[in-house]
N, C-alpha and C positions, 0 to 999 in steps of 0.2 A: 413458473418458479417457487422454489419452497427457502424457507427461513433460510437456510444455512446459506445459499446459492455464493460461491464465491464470484467478487467483483473483478477478475480479470477480464481480459479482451480474446482469452478463451475461447468462445462460441463461436467467434467468427475466424478466428486464427487457427482454427481446427479445420474447418473445410476451405482453407486460402486455396487461392488456385497455383499451379507449377511456378507461375510467372509472380507471386502476391509481391506488391510492395505495404508502406505503411498505410499510404493513401488508401488502398482497398478497403480498410477497416474503418468502422464510427467511435470514436473513443468520445465523453463532456457530462460534465453534471447537469443531472434535471434539474430546470426551472434554475439554473444561476446566469452569471452573466460574466464576459470576459473578465480575467482580473483587472484589477485598479491599480497594482504594479508588478513589480519585477520581485520576487522572492529568490536569490542567490542558491539558497541552499533547496529548491524542487528540481526534483530529475524527471524524468520520464525514460523507465526501463524497456529495452528496446533488444531485440535478439534478431540473427541474421542465421537462417537455417539454408546455408549454397546449396547443397543438393538438392531442394525443394525452389528454389529460384527464390527464397525468402529475404528480404533486405530492411533495417532500420522498423523491426514492427512493434509498433506499441503493443506493450502487455500489462501494465500497472505503472504506478507512481513508485517515486522511491524518493526518502530523505536524507539530505548529506547532514550528518551529524556532528564529522570532523574532515578533515580536507582530502585525506584517504579512505572515507567510510561513508557509506549509507546504509540508511534502514530502509527493509520492506517488509512485505508481508510473507510468511511461507511456503503460502500455497500458490504464490506468485512464479517460487523458483524450485519448486519439488514436485516429483511425479504423485499423482493419488495412487490409493491402494485398490488393487483388482480386484472387482465384486463386492466393492463395500456399498450401502447406503449412504456413509457420510462419504466416503470419495464423489461417489455420485451426483449428490445434494453439493458438493463444493463445486464441482465443473458445471452443475446447470445443465449439462447435457451429456445424456448417455449414449446419443445415437452416431458419434464420432471418437476417431482414438485420438489420443492426444500426443504430441508430436512432442518425444520423450526427452529430458531436460537434455541429456548427455550429447545432445544434437546439437542443441541452441549454444549460439555463440553471444554472451550479453555482453550491453554495453549499458551506457547514462547517456540523457543528454539533458546536461545541468545548467541552470541558472537564466533562461529566459521564456519567456512566454509562449514564444515558438516552440512547440516540440520537436522540432526539428534545427533549431538552432541551439547556441549556446556553449558550452565545454563540454568535448566528448571523451569520455573514460572508459576505458574496457576492464568488465568484472573479471577478477583471477582467483577468486573464493568466494563463497557461498557459504556460509556458516547458519543454518536453521538451528534455530532452539532446541535444544535437547530433548524438550519432551513434546515437540509436536508433532500428531497423530493423526492430523484431519478429523479431527473428533472422535475417534473411535473408541474413547475410553471417556470415565468419569472426569469432573476435574476441568482445571482450566486449561482453554484452547491451544495459547502459546504460538500464536499465528505469528511469528517473527523471523526475520531473516539478515542474517548481517552480508554485509556486501563491499568486498574490499578491492579498491580501485588500483589501476596500473600504476601510478601517479598522484601527486599530492596536488587538488587544484586550487586556483588560488582565487577560494570563493567564499563566502561569508554561509559559515554551518548554521542549524537552526540549533537553538540552545535547547536540550529538553527538559520540559518544565520538571519542578519535584512536585511529586504526590498528585494523585487524580484528581481532576475538577468537579467541585460540585454536582449537583445539578440546578439548574439555571444559569450556567456560567457559559457566556456568550462565546463561540467559538465561531472561525472560518474552516469552511471543506473547499479543499483545490485538489484538482482533477482535471485527464482528459479522459472522461468516462465518456460511456455514450447519452446523446440528448435528448432521445425518445425512449418512455416506457415500454413501449413494444422493440426497440431494440433498432428503428428505422430511422434515417437521417444520413446528414454526411458527416463528413471527418472536420473534426473541430482542429483546425490549426492553432488556435492559441489556446492558452489554462485557462480555466475556467473556475470560480471561485461562489460559495454561496455561504451566506453567515446565517447561523441557526445557534440553538443552546443546546448544552446536555439533558439528557430526561434523568430519571432515576430509573436504574439498573431495571425496577419491576414491569418498565413500559415496555422492554424487548423480552419479556417474558412469557412463556405459556409458550411455545411458536408446535404449530401442526408437526413436525418434522423430526422433533426431538433434542434437539440441537440448541438449548436457549441459552443466554447471555448466560456465561462464566464470571469467574473470578478475573481480575485483571483486564476485562474490557470495557467497552463504555458504550453508552446508548445516546444516540444523536438522534433530537426532532428534524422531521421531515415538514418544513415549514408549508401549510394550505393544507397539507395532506397531499400534495403532488410534487415538491422539491425535495430531491435527496441524490445518494450516491448511484453508481451504476456501472454496468461492465467495462474496464477500462481505469475504473478510479480507485480498484485495488492496490495498496500499499501508498497512496494518496495520501498527505496528511490533515488531522485535524489540527489546526493551531490557534492560540488565545495571546489576548496580547498582555505581557505585565510588565511592569515600569519601563511602558512606553515600545517594548521590543516585544516581537513574535515569537512566542516559543511554542515547541510540539508537544504536544498532549497524548497523540495515539495517530495511527493508523489506519484506512479502510478493512476493512475484512468482510461481511456480507450482508446480507438485507433480510429485513423480517416482511416484507410485506409479498403478497402476489406476485407485484411486476416494481420496477425502478419507480421511488418516491412512493409508494402507497402504502409503505409501514419507514419505520424509524431506520437506521444503520447502525451498525455494530462495529464498534473499532477498535483495535487493539491498542491496550493504553500501556503504553513504551515510557508514561511520566510515572507509573506504580511502580513502588520502590524495588521491587522486585526485578522487571523489566531493565528498569533504569539502570538499577547494577549491572546486568546482564547485559548490556551494550556496552558499559563501560569495561566490565572485565572483559568482553572478547576484544576492543580495543586497544588493551592493557597488556592484550596475548595470555589472559588468564584461562581462555578459553579459545579450543585450537578448532580446524577446520577437523571433519572426518578421513580427509584424504592430505597427501602431503601437499604442501605449499606447492603453486605455482611458479616457475620459471621468472625469474625477473622482478618480485614483488618489490615495493617500496620499505623504506624504514620507517615504522608506526612512531610519528611525533604527534603529539600533541599540541594545538594552538592554542587551547586555551582551557583553563580549570574549570571544572563543573561549578555552575553558577548556584545562586541560593533563591535565585527568584520561587515563589511558593504560591498556592495559594488560598488567600483568605478569607476573599468576600465572593460570593456567589453572586449571579446578575452582571 
């Protein structure tokens, strides 16, 4: 696997049998452990493809940032470009054909450590960042997308931190990604977590496939040289505790090593000023979906005002 391999469970899902269920895949953070608490804003992004017999297929994580909105990574909910090196690298598998997003019926399972539990909400709109292009052009990668839900859920969203965390800041990674570096193992039913730190960006630079870390991204450590994120962890959060509360700082985007846990991970920095502003602009209706709104969408109401939590100390 090259540096820019996306962390969705797409490698497994593309090879799904005609009667696949969520239990056929192998999603878990490498070297992590079962979550020590319930995170109400944590979600499993799943889809059904009735024509292929696929139901409740976990593909990525997602983060509730308002009671009717969640954020994930754009590569989880968009089709890769045909016959491009960047697209192939993100997918991590050039031998199978992707299931088109148009065939997938997305929903979230929110607020439970059991990825099959929690509150279920249907995704009615997908709004990728307008600059997202699978890393085919220079500049920031913008691997982020907003998901509008079919109803307001009675769960506590994650507040987005203000500003990117400094190197040395302690963070926690959450996800249902693969447990073994080679992609083997059994399906983790329960959410996994891994405590680590933010690294200087140059620790994620100079990768062999030509898609290094860019602006608006975070470099996260792989403790012991063996622990980190893997397929199925995409879209899941990196969180930091500020004023005794967990805040969102980023969502899992891609790897830097030859296999999972072999190198640091790269996260989209939703806590950066530009992306944080974009998230709130989407929720306030200043950024619209490329397609007409789906029928029966809930009215947008924000349950809280954006907080003032900021990073002031590393470590």
